[in-house]
Residue, then its C-alpha position, 0 to 999 in steps of 0.5 A: m793582728g788588730a780587728g780593725l778596717s784593715g785587719l777584717a778586709c783582710a779576714i774576709t778577703l782570706e776566708k773568701f779563698g776558703i783560708e781562716p784566719a786567727i783575729f787578735e784584738k787587744r779591746s774589748r770590742v770592735g771598735d772601741r774607741f772614740v765616736n767620730g764621723e770620717i769622710l771618703f772623699s771621691l777626689l782622693t780615691r780615683p781612678v776610683r769614683d764610688c769607693i763603696a761600690y768599688l767595694s762591694e762589686k769587686h771585693g765582696i765587702y759590704l759597707h754602709p756609710t752615712a751619707n752619700l756626700q753632695k756638698m761640702t764648703l770651705y770656709s778660710p779666715q775671709e772667704k767661702a767657696v762651697f762644690e756640689g756633687h758626688l763628693g764622695f760618703t760619710n759614715v761612722r767609726g766608733r762606739e756605734h753598732n752601724a761603725f764601719e769597724a761593726q759592719l765589717s766584724r758581721q761579715v766575717k765567720s772567724p772568731i775575732r779573739f778580745h782581751s789579747e795580750e798576744t804579742y807580734e813575736g809570740l804570734l810570729s813564733h806560732y803562726t805561719h804569717v802575721v798581719m800587723a794591723a795594729g792602727d797605729g804605727e807604733y808596732a811598725k816602728q818597734t820592728r824598725n820598719f816605720r819612717e815617720d813624718l809628722t805628728v799631729s794632735l786632735r780635739g772633737a767632740t760629738v755635737e747635739g743640732t740640727f744638721d744636712r748629713y748630706a753635706v759637710s764643712a772645713w775650715l782653714d785658718n791657723d788661727m784654729a788649727p796652725s798648718g791644719y784643719s778643722f771640720c764637722i761631718p754629720l752622724s745624723d741628722t740631729e749630730a755632728t763631729i767637729v774636730i782640729a787637727y794640725p801637726d805638731d811642729p817641734h821647733k815652736e812652742p806649743p800651741d794652747p789647745e784650748l784656745l785654739w779648741d774656742r776660737f774654732y767652737e765659737r767659729a762653726c757655731r757662728d758659720l752653722n749659724q746654731p749652738l752647738r751642744i757638746t755632749d762628748q769630746f775626745q784630745i789626742t796629742g803626738y799621733p804619728v804619721g808615716i809609711c812602713r819603708s817596706a809593705r811585707i818583710g820575711n812572713t809578717f804583711y804590714v796594712g792600714n795604718c803601720f802601712g802607712s794609710l793615713m793621708p799626711y794632708l786630709g788625715f783620712g785614709q780608711f780606702s787605702a786601709l781596706l785596700t791594704g788588708v784586702y791585697a795582703a789576703f791577696d798576697l797570702a792567697g796567692q793571687g798576687h804581691y802586696e809590694e806590686l799591689t800597695a805600690p800605687l797606695r804608696q805615691s798616694y801617701e807620698d803626692s799627700l806628703v808633698l801637699r803636707r809639706a806645702m801646707e805647712r808653709l802657708c798663711d792665713s791669707d794664702y788660704d783666702r788666695i786658695v778658696r777664693m780660686l778654689g771656689g771658681r772654676l778650678g772647684g767644678r773643673l775638680i769635682e767633675n774632671e774624673h781624669l786628673n789627680p787631684l793631689k798632683t793638680i793641688s801640688f802643682l797650685l801650691r808651688p808657687y805660694i811656696k816658692w815664695k815662702q822659700g825666697v821670704t825664709s831664705 
């Protein structure tokens, strides 16, 4: 149910075991959404360092990223840190020929039934098993199997300029994305995606999205040292971020964002989404147990949620201190030491700030 990353990864894997799946997609095409850039961070996929090689060699899923990410520049209001090394990969999502969804669709042999009006209940009555890969947590919420931890708002644009496709930029600044982040990801040498993303706070007056965007756009043009001509825009409000309570209920498997692949801290989760699809297929083919296979992915989500809650307590001066620390030896160690778990390490570093904030607020 859904022809996104997790649904198609599941279908490809089922076919390798000789099982022909029925694939239902409510939209008119694969990747029928706005175009944007995303990142597969090697820091967040450990112990797997090269997730593209891992997917091809271990699971027979072949993806071609936009670039091998070699550099990231991180900005706070007053500080700047540069990280270099094998940081992961960038890729395109949405209505693009080389988007990950489109690449996966070309590897599936089974037909995809577009414009589907099938409901979950209807599929469950006609098929032995249903893989719920609807793309967000809304359907999982309807089945009372989703713990919503927060909602987020995003605004982004495709811009024209001159870019290094092997480098990305990110900003931590509450004046542009309160308790969130902003980033610039090249799509090519001449196009990039710029985005602000921040959690919705039900206890505060919503910020003015136009003001936040104007501040970020001005900062991005200044830090990237060029005018950025906007050619396309998108906006999302109230997108649910959470995790399923049970990875499998009866003959239904929850995969992708229905499972909880979207990381609360940075928002990316493509590798996890792909693995949930693969693991559901393993279970259906009698090659493993889905709950057990996805246990490490669930733990990564919970670790990321800790960082999200920590981030919500930080002010701009905290961001400056963190970026200053990351710009020193600490940043190099996080990149070079393959045995470190960055989520746990960064969480540990944030604890002093969180304790101090708790003392102030109490």
